[in-house]
C-alpha positions in Angstrom: -20.7 17.6 -3.4 -20.6 14.7 -1.0 -23.7 13.0 0.3 -24.5 13.3 4.0 -23.5 9.7 4.6 -20.2 10.2 2.9 -19.5 13.3 4.9 -20.3 11.5 8.1 -17.9 8.7 7.2 -15.2 11.1 6.3 -15.6 12.9 9.6 -15.1 9.6 11.4 -12.1 8.8 9.2 -10.6 12.2 10.1 -10.7 11.4 13.8 -9.1 8.0 13.1 -6.4 9.5 11.0 -5.5 12.0 13.8 -5.1 9.1 16.2 -3.4 6.5 14.1 -1.6 8.2 11.1 2.2 8.0 10.7 2.4 11.7 11.7 0.9 10.7 15.1 2.9 7.5 15.6 6.5 6.6 15.4 7.3 4.4 12.3 8.2 0.9 13.3 10.1 0.1 10.1 12.9 2.0 8.4 14.0 1.1 4.9 17.7 0.9 4.4 19.4 2.8 1.6 19.6 0.6 -1.5 23.0 -0.8 -2.4 24.5 -1.7 -5.8 23.6 -5.3 -5.0 20.0 -4.3 -4.5 19.8 -2.6 -7.9 21.5 -5.6 -9.5 19.0 -8.0 -7.9 16.1 -5.8 -9.2 17.4 -6.2 -12.7 17.0 -10.0 -12.4 13.3 -9.7 -11.5 10.5 -9.9 -14.1 10.2 -6.7 -16.1 6.8 -5.1 -15.0 8.0 -1.5 -15.8 5.8 0.4 -18.1 2.2 1.5 -18.9 -0.5 -1.2 -19.0 -4.2 -1.4 -19.7 -6.8 -4.0 -19.1 -6.9 -6.2 -22.2 -10.2 -5.7 -24.0 -12.3 -8.8 -23.6 -9.5 -10.6 -21.7 -10.9 -10.5 -18.2 -11.6 -14.0 -17.1 -15.1 -14.8 -16.1 -15.7 -14.9 -12.4 -18.7 -15.9 -10.4 -20.4 -13.4 -8.2 -19.1 -13.3 -4.6 -20.9 -15.8 -2.3 -22.3 -13.6 0.4 -23.6 -14.2 3.9 -27.3 -13.8 4.3 -26.9 -10.3 5.9 -24.7 -9.1 3.1 -26.9 -10.6 0.4 -29.8 -8.7 1.9 -27.8 -5.5 1.7 -27.0 -6.1 -1.9 -30.6 -7.0 -2.8 -31.8 -3.8 -1.2 -29.1 -1.8 -3.0 -30.0 -3.2 -6.4 -33.7 -2.6 -5.8 -33.2 1.1 -5.2 -29.6 2.1 -6.2 -28.7 5.6 -5.0 -28.3 8.2 -7.7 -25.3 9.7 -5.9 -22.0 7.9 -5.4 -18.6 8.6 -3.9 -16.8 8.3 -7.2 -19.2 10.8 -8.9 -17.9 13.2 -6.2 -14.3 12.5 -7.1 -13.5 10.0 -4.4 -11.4 7.1 -5.8 -12.9 3.6 -6.0 -10.1 2.3 -3.7 -9.3 -1.4 -3.5 -10.2 -3.7 -5.1 -12.1 -1.5 -7.6 -9.3 0.9 -8.5 -7.3 -2.0 -10.2 -10.2 -2.6 -12.6 -10.7 0.9 -13.8 -10.7 1.3 -17.7 -7.7 3.6 -17.5 -4.0 2.9 -17.9 -1.7 2.1 -15.0 2.0 2.3 -14.7 4.4 0.0 -12.8 7.6 1.3 -11.4 10.1 -1.1 -9.7 12.7 0.2 -7.2 14.6 -1.7 -4.5 12.1 -2.6 -1.8 9.1 -1.2 -3.4 6.7 -1.5 -6.4 4.8 1.7 -7.2 1.7 1.6 -9.3 0.6 5.0 -10.8 -3.1 4.8 -11.7 -4.4 7.3 -14.2 -8.0 7.2 -12.8 -8.4 9.8 -10.1 -4.5 10.3 -10.2 -3.9 7.6 -7.6 -0.7 5.9 -6.4 -0.3 2.5 -4.8 2.8 1.5 -2.9 3.6 -2.2 -2.5 6.5 -2.7 -0.1 8.9 -5.6 -0.8 11.5 -4.6 1.7 10.7 -7.3 4.2 8.4 -5.3 6.5 5.5 -7.2 8.0 1.8 -6.3 7.7 0.9 -3.8 10.4 -1.1 -5.1 13.4 -3.3 -2.0 13.5 -3.2 -0.4 10.0 -4.5 3.0 9.1 -7.8 2.7 7.1 -6.9 3.8 3.6 -8.6 3.6 0.2 -5.8 1.3 -1.1 -5.0 -0.3 2.3 -1.5 -1.3 3.2 0.2 -3.6 0.7 3.1 -5.9 1.4 4.7 -8.0 -1.4 7.1 -10.8 -1.8 8.5 -12.6 -4.8 7.7 -16.3 -5.3 9.8 -17.1 -8.4 8.5 -14.9 -11.2 5.3 -14.1 -9.4 4.8 -11.0 -7.2 2.4 -12.0 -4.3 0.8 -9.0 -2.6 -1.3 -9.0 0.6 -3.3 -5.9 1.5 -5.3 -5.1 4.6 -6.8 -2.0 6.3 -9.4 -0.5 4.0 -11.4 2.7 4.2 -15.1 2.1 5.0 -15.9 4.1 1.8 -14.6 1.2 -0.4 -16.7 -1.8 -1.3 -16.1 -5.4 -2.5 -18.4 -4.6 -5.4 -21.3 -2.1 -5.8 -23.8 -2.6 -3.0 -21.5 -4.9 -1.0 -19.6 -3.1 1.8 -16.7 -5.0 3.4 -15.9 -5.5 7.1 -12.8 -4.6 8.9 -11.5 -8.2 8.3 -11.3 -8.0 4.5 -8.0 -9.2 3.1 -6.9 -9.1 -0.5 -4.2 -11.3 -2.1 -3.0 -10.5 -5.6 -0.6 -12.5 -7.7 1.1 -10.6 -10.6 3.0 -12.5 -13.2 3.9 -12.1 -16.9 2.2 -14.5 -19.3 4.4 -13.2 -22.1 6.7 -10.1 -22.4 3.7 -7.7 -22.9 0.9 -9.5 -21.1 0.4 -9.4 -17.3 -2.0 -11.7 -15.4 -3.4 -10.5 -12.1 -5.2 -13.0 -9.9 -7.1 -11.4 -7.1 -8.6 -13.2 -4.1 -10.7 -11.5 -1.5 -11.5 -13.0 1.9 -13.9 -11.5 4.4 -15.3 -13.9 7.0 -18.1 -11.4 8.0 -19.3 -10.7 4.4 -18.2 -13.7 2.2 -19.0 -17.4 2.8 -16.0 -18.3 0.6 -12.9 -16.6 -0.9 -13.8 -14.6 -4.1 -11.3 -14.9 -6.9 -11.1 -13.1 -10.2 -8.5 -12.8 -12.9 -7.7 -10.1 -15.4 -5.1 -9.7 -18.1 -3.2 -6.4 -18.8 -1.5 -5.4 -22.1 1.7 -3.3 -22.0 1.9 -0.3 -24.3 5.5 0.8 -24.5 4.8 4.1 -26.3 2.1 5.2 -23.8 2.4 7.7 -20.9 0.0 8.3 -18.0 -2.3 11.3 -18.7 -3.4 14.0 -16.2 -6.7 13.2 -14.6 -8.2 16.0 -12.5 -11.7 15.0 -11.4 -12.5 18.1 -9.5 -11.7 20.3 -12.4 -14.8 19.2 -14.2 -17.0 18.0 -11.3 -20.5 19.3 -12.1 -22.4 16.7 -10.0 -24.6 17.7 -7.1 -27.3 16.2 -4.9 -30.4 18.2 -3.9 -32.1 18.2 -0.5 -34.2 15.2 -1.5 -31.1 13.1 -2.4 -31.7 13.4 -6.2 -28.5 13.7 -8.2 -28.1 16.2 -11.0 -25.5 17.9 -13.2 -24.8 21.6 -13.4 -24.7 22.4 -17.1 -24.4 26.1 -16.5 -20.8 25.8 -15.4 -18.8 25.8 -18.6 -15.5 26.0 -16.8 -16.2 22.9 -14.8 -15.1 24.5 -11.6 -17.1 23.4 -8.5 -19.1 26.2 -6.9 -17.6 27.3 -3.6 -19.8 27.3 -0.5 -19.4 29.4 2.6 
């Protein structure tokens, strides 16, 4: 069950989607069919393919984001009285940047012109386009944004813009429409990946916020099924207090008229 504020935001997003989604606008970029040369070039890139997890205890320490006074006030108010309900408790994904830090495996798939990341948490998929297309001037607002990548030697550099207002820089810190995320993916060794993430948002941050995490590859792992709605027993009462329905052994959400 979504909170009233989340429902209002989703209603706004629905109207935005109707006006700006790819089904309502002609696509400005068409990928060409991959050639044998494209597949051969792919084989020369670093091997990211496989299932990875965040290395236990291997996330580099990062300072807290440096916030503008207005954003710091929002975070202080949030920490003083954190809401009992949350979007993720109601099966909405964390979105960027939080989805890349979930304690669940992720799988990288490389094909000509695209890197696909399958995220076990919330059964999410990210597409990073490496086919030469530019960042959109007026992107759809999506949980993962729009990601464009390029290779700099053995490092995949990814720029992402256009984020849903339901995502946050961190808990209690909403972003503005100007947030931009740059990620740098590289192999530290054959089974260790380093991801450096830098967030800029001139309306929320007083300086770029950079963090680094390491991932470990598990060559014998596969991504498991994750169906949040199948066992969603969360609810919020009329006073805004969160609870759990323990009388629903099947875990199937109660339908409302």
